[in-house]
C-alpha positions in Angstrom: 0.0 0.0 0.0 1.5 3.3 -1.2 2.0 6.1 1.3 -0.5 9.0 1.3 1.3 12.3 0.9 0.1 15.6 2.4 1.4 18.7 0.9 1.4 21.9 3.0 0.7 25.3 1.7 3.8 27.4 1.2 3.0 30.4 3.3 2.1 28.5 6.5 4.6 25.7 6.8 7.0 27.1 9.4 5.0 26.2 12.4 4.7 22.6 11.5 8.3 22.4 10.1 9.5 24.0 13.4 8.2 21.1 15.5 4.5 21.4 16.2 2.7 18.0 15.7 -0.7 19.5 14.4 -1.5 20.0 10.8 -4.8 21.8 10.4 -7.0 21.1 7.4 -6.7 24.8 6.1 -2.8 24.4 6.0 -2.9 21.7 3.4 -2.7 22.4 -0.3 -3.2 18.8 -1.7 -3.5 15.3 -0.7 -2.0 12.6 -2.9 -3.8 9.3 -2.4 -6.9 8.1 -0.5 -6.9 9.7 3.1 -8.5 6.7 4.8 -9.2 7.8 8.4 -6.6 6.8 10.9 -4.1 5.8 8.4 -0.4 6.8 8.4 0.5 9.6 6.1 3.7 11.6 5.1 3.7 15.4 5.4 5.8 17.5 3.0 6.5 21.3 2.7 5.4 22.9 -0.6 9.0 22.7 -1.8 9.1 18.9 -1.4 11.0 18.7 2.0 9.9 15.9 4.2 8.3 17.1 7.4 7.1 14.0 9.3 4.7 11.0 9.5 1.5 10.8 11.4 -2.1 9.8 11.5 -4.8 11.4 9.3 -8.4 12.1 10.1 -10.4 13.9 7.4 -13.3 14.5 9.8 -11.1 16.6 12.2 -9.9 20.2 11.9 -6.6 18.8 12.9 -6.1 16.8 9.8 -2.8 15.2 10.7 -1.1 14.6 14.1 2.6 14.1 13.4 4.3 11.4 15.5 7.8 11.2 14.0 10.2 13.4 12.0 12.0 10.2 10.9 10.9 9.1 7.6 12.3 5.6 8.2 10.5 5.2 11.5 7.3 2.9 11.2 4.3 4.0 13.3 3.7 0.5 14.5 3.2 -1.2 17.9 7.0 -1.1 18.4 7.0 2.6 18.1 4.1 3.0 20.6 5.9 0.7 23.0 9.1 2.8 22.7 7.4 6.1 23.3 5.4 4.9 26.2 8.6 3.4 27.9 10.4 6.6 27.2 7.6 8.5 29.0 7.8 6.1 31.9 11.4 6.6 32.1 11.0 10.4 32.4 8.5 10.1 35.2 11.1 7.8 37.0 13.7 10.5 36.9 11.2 12.8 38.6 10.3 10.3 41.2 6.6 10.4 40.1 5.7 6.8 39.4 3.2 5.6 42.0 0.4 8.0 40.9 1.2 9.9 37.7 0.2 10.9 34.2 2.2 8.3 32.5 1.5 9.7 28.9 0.6 13.3 28.3 -0.3 13.4 24.6 1.7 15.7 22.5 4.2 16.3 25.3 5.3 12.7 25.2 5.1 12.3 21.3 1.9 10.5 21.3 -0.7 13.1 20.2 -4.2 12.4 21.5 -3.2 9.7 24.0 -3.6 10.1 27.8 -2.6 7.5 30.3 -3.0 7.9 34.1 -1.6 5.6 36.5 -3.3 5.2 40.1 -1.3 2.6 42.0 -1.6 -0.4 39.7 -4.9 0.8 37.9 -4.8 2.7 34.6 -7.1 5.1 33.0 -6.8 5.5 29.1 -8.2 8.5 27.1 -7.9 8.4 23.2 -8.8 11.9 22.1 -7.7 11.4 18.4 -8.9 8.9 15.9 -5.3 7.5 15.3 -4.9 6.7 19.0 -8.4 5.3 19.3 -7.8 2.8 16.6 -4.7 1.7 18.5 -6.2 1.2 22.0 -5.8 -2.5 21.9 -2.0 -2.1 21.1 -1.6 0.4 24.0 -3.4 -1.9 26.4 -1.2 -4.8 25.2 1.9 -2.7 26.1 0.6 -1.8 29.5 -0.1 -5.3 30.4 3.4 -6.4 29.1 5.3 -3.9 31.2 3.2 -3.0 34.2 1.1 -6.0 35.1 -1.9 -3.6 35.8 -4.8 -4.4 38.1 -7.0 -3.2 35.4 -7.4 -0.6 32.6 -10.4 1.6 32.4 -11.4 3.7 29.3 -12.7 7.3 30.1 -13.4 8.3 26.4 -16.7 10.0 27.6 -15.3 13.4 26.6 -17.0 15.9 24.3 -13.7 16.6 22.5 -13.9 13.2 20.8 -16.9 14.5 18.8 -14.5 16.9 16.9 -12.8 13.7 15.8 -16.0 11.9 14.7 -15.7 9.5 17.7 -18.5 8.5 20.1 -18.3 9.1 23.8 -17.8 5.7 25.7 -16.3 4.4 28.9 -15.8 1.1 30.4 -13.4 -1.8 31.1 -10.6 -2.6 28.5 -10.2 -6.1 29.6 -11.3 -7.8 32.9 -13.5 -5.8 35.3 -11.9 -4.5 38.5 -12.6 -2.3 41.5 -12.8 1.3 40.0 -12.7 3.0 43.4 -9.1 3.1 44.3 -7.2 4.7 47.2 -4.1 6.8 46.4 -1.5 8.4 48.6 -0.4 12.0 48.2 1.8 14.0 50.6 0.8 11.5 53.3 -3.0 11.8 52.7 -5.2 9.1 51.3 -7.8 10.0 48.6 -10.5 7.9 47.0 -10.3 8.1 43.3 -13.5 7.1 41.4 -12.2 6.0 37.9 -15.8 5.4 36.7 -17.7 8.3 38.0 -15.1 11.0 38.7 -14.3 14.0 36.4 -11.8 13.5 33.7 -9.8 10.4 34.7 -10.9 10.6 38.3 -8.4 12.8 40.1 -6.5 16.0 39.1 -3.0 14.8 39.2 -1.8 18.1 37.6 -2.2 19.9 40.9 -0.1 17.4 42.9 2.8 19.8 43.5 0.8 22.8 44.1 -1.2 21.3 46.9 1.9 21.2 48.9 2.3 24.8 48.6 -0.5 25.3 51.4 2.0 24.1 54.0 2.7 26.8 56.6 0.2 29.4 55.1 -2.8 27.2 56.2 -1.6 27.1 59.8 -4.4 28.3 62.1 -6.5 29.6 59.1 -10.2 29.6 58.5 -10.3 28.3 54.9 -13.0 28.5 52.2 -12.2 25.9 49.3 -14.5 27.0 46.4 -14.9 24.4 43.5 -13.5 21.9 46.1 -14.4 18.7 43.9 -13.4 15.7 46.0 -11.6 17.7 48.7 -7.9 17.5 47.9 -7.0 21.0 48.6 -9.4 20.9 51.7 -7.7 18.0 53.1 -4.3 19.4 52.5 -5.2 22.7 54.2 -6.5 20.7 57.3 -3.4 18.4 57.3 -1.3 21.6 57.3 -2.9 23.0 60.4 -6.0 25.0 59.3 -8.5 25.6 62.1 -11.5 24.9 59.9 -12.1 24.3 56.1 -15.4 24.7 54.2 -15.5 23.1 50.9 -18.1 24.2 48.1 -19.0 22.3 44.9 -22.1 22.3 42.8 -21.9 18.6 42.5 -23.5 16.6 45.4 -21.5 13.6 44.2 -18.2 15.5 44.6 -19.0 16.9 48.0 -20.0 13.5 49.2 -16.8 12.0 48.2 -14.9 15.0 49.7 -16.5 14.1 53.0 -15.4 10.6 52.6 -11.9 11.8 51.9 -11.8 13.9 55.0 -13.0 11.1 57.1 -10.5 8.7 55.5 -7.8 11.1 56.9 -9.4 11.8 60.2 -10.1 15.3 59.3 -13.8 15.3 59.4 -14.1 17.6 62.5 -12.2 20.4 60.6 -13.4 19.8 57.0 -17.1 20.4 56.1 -18.5 20.4 52.7 -21.6 22.0 51.2 -23.2 21.7 47.8 -23.8 25.1 46.4 -23.4 27.4 43.3 -20.1 29.1 44.2 -20.7 32.2 42.2 -24.0 32.9 43.9 -23.0 32.1 47.5 -19.7 34.1 47.4 -21.7 37.1 46.2 -24.1 36.6 49.0 -21.4 36.2 51.6 -19.7 39.3 50.3 -22.8 41.3 51.1 -23.0 39.8 54.5 -19.4 40.6 55.4 -18.4 37.1 55.9 -14.6 36.6 56.2 -11.9 34.0 55.8 -8.1 33.7 56.1 -7.6 31.8 53.0 -9.8 31.3 49.9 -9.0 28.6 47.4 -10.3 28.8 43.8 -9.7 25.9 41.4 -12.6 26.0 39.0 -13.2 24.0 35.9 -12.3 25.4 32.6 -14.3 28.5 31.7 -13.7 28.3 27.9 -13.5 25.5 25.5 -13.1 27.6 22.4 -11.5 30.8 21.3 -15.0 32.4 20.9 -15.5 32.1 24.6 -12.2 33.6 25.9 -13.8 37.0 26.7 -16.5 35.4 28.7 -13.9 33.2 30.5 -11.8 36.3 31.5 -15.0 37.9 32.8 -15.6 34.8 34.8 -12.1 34.6 36.3 -12.2 38.3 37.2 -15.6 38.1 38.9 -14.7 35.0 41.0 -11.3 36.4 42.1 -12.9 39.7 43.0 -15.5 38.0 45.1 -12.8 35.8 46.7 -10.7 38.9 47.6 -13.7 40.6 49.2 -14.0 37.6 51.5 -10.4 37.7 52.7 -9.3 39.4 56.0 -6.2 41.8 55.5 -3.2 39.5 55.3 -5.2 36.6 54.1 -4.1 34.3 51.2 -5.8 33.8 47.8 -5.0 30.5 46.2 -6.4 30.8 42.7 -5.9 28.6 39.5 -7.1 28.4 35.9 -7.0 25.2 33.8 -8.3 27.1 30.7 -5.6 26.4 28.1 -6.9 29.3 26.0 -6.0 31.7 28.8 -2.3 32.5 28.8 -0.3 32.9 32.0 0.1 36.6 31.2 -3.6 37.1 30.7 -4.5 35.2 33.9 -2.2 37.3 35.9 -3.5 40.4 34.4 -7.1 39.4 35.1 -6.4 38.6 38.7 -4.7 42.1 38.9 -7.6 43.8 37.5 -9.9 42.0 40.1 -7.5 43.4 42.9 -7.9 46.9 41.6 -11.6 46.7 41.6 -11.6 45.2 45.1 -9.2 47.9 46.2 -6.9 45.3 47.6 -3.0 45.0 47.1 -1.5 41.7 46.3 1.9 40.3 47.2 2.9 37.3 45.3 3.9 34.0 47.1 3.9 31.4 44.4 3.3 31.3 40.7 3.5 28.0 39.0 1.9 25.6 36.5 1.1 22.0 36.2 3.0 19.1 37.9 6.1 17.9 35.9 4.3 14.6 34.8 2.3 16.9 32.6 5.4 18.4 30.8 5.2 21.6 29.0 7.0 21.5 25.7 8.3 24.8 24.4 6.6 25.6 21.1 3.6 23.5 21.8 1.4 26.1 23.7 -1.4 23.4 24.1 0.8 21.4 26.5 1.0 24.5 28.9 -2.6 25.0 30.2 -2.7 25.2 34.1 -1.9 28.4 36.0 -1.6 28.4 39.8 -1.1 31.4 42.0 -0.9 32.3 45.6 -0.9 35.9 46.8 -1.2 37.6 50.0 -4.1 40.1 50.0 -3.8 43.2 52.1 
């Protein structure tokens, strides 16, 4: 079977030629051959120079996802195995192996593939057609090298629709217990692989949760968008007098209460199901105060058309949080909206502070944990922003 050749337009080849793995449909001049969905194709510049080899999907705006720049490298099971083991070796160097994002898509040279490891349980997401067609090979590699207790598929994410793929979830192989208990900074957390958000737990905030040590001591803490209580439990573990966690999901607050009890923190951690925006506005009018407010909301924008609305949302929620803080209190705030740059996020928090007539002193500014590596030149791999400021 002859290779399909994708020829790029002359005026927009520099980004792809410079290393970015995504080739958008509107960047392509011609396709030579039958572009069967999921098939391997070769990408060339307009002048005939070889760019790379990857998987094609005519139904997606991202027409080709490049996996290799080596024309002699076959995109077969051996290739997948090599890349997965390279990703595992990298996590080993970081000391992040017990619970980690083992494969982070483009950042690990496997566009569209997410693999999370929770003890000996694995969660797989295939967000691109090329990887979805190779799930069985990926599972075979996991079983060969990790002897997993089980592999669970969490492909129930809307982004798959952009690839022409259905939303599905379930066991990839034999059934197993999908509620697992992991250890993080000496705390135990229940991870629900089946019902939890995304893959069940936000591993990307692993390092950031440790930043609460010392500043949480003796504090009255509000944890807005608490999800299953990871920040709440860390605050209590680090000496907070009281923690109130809020989330709009009853399922999340119930599991957060379980996690607090699992760590013997139920007396200091309480959880309430509520609309965070409405409640914080009400408490601001009432004059209620805290020593620390934690904001870790879900993404506010999934497309560029909604960036302005997302910025408005971030400004509003940070403004309301600042109004709830006693002088000298700490705001712990985050954004997982990849379309919001670090510069825009910091600018938005600054504008909220001006409107609240509060002064900020930066304590920490960081991004996601290193098992979610950020590759320079691939802006989509850098999405999380995490900030701690003292508010006076």
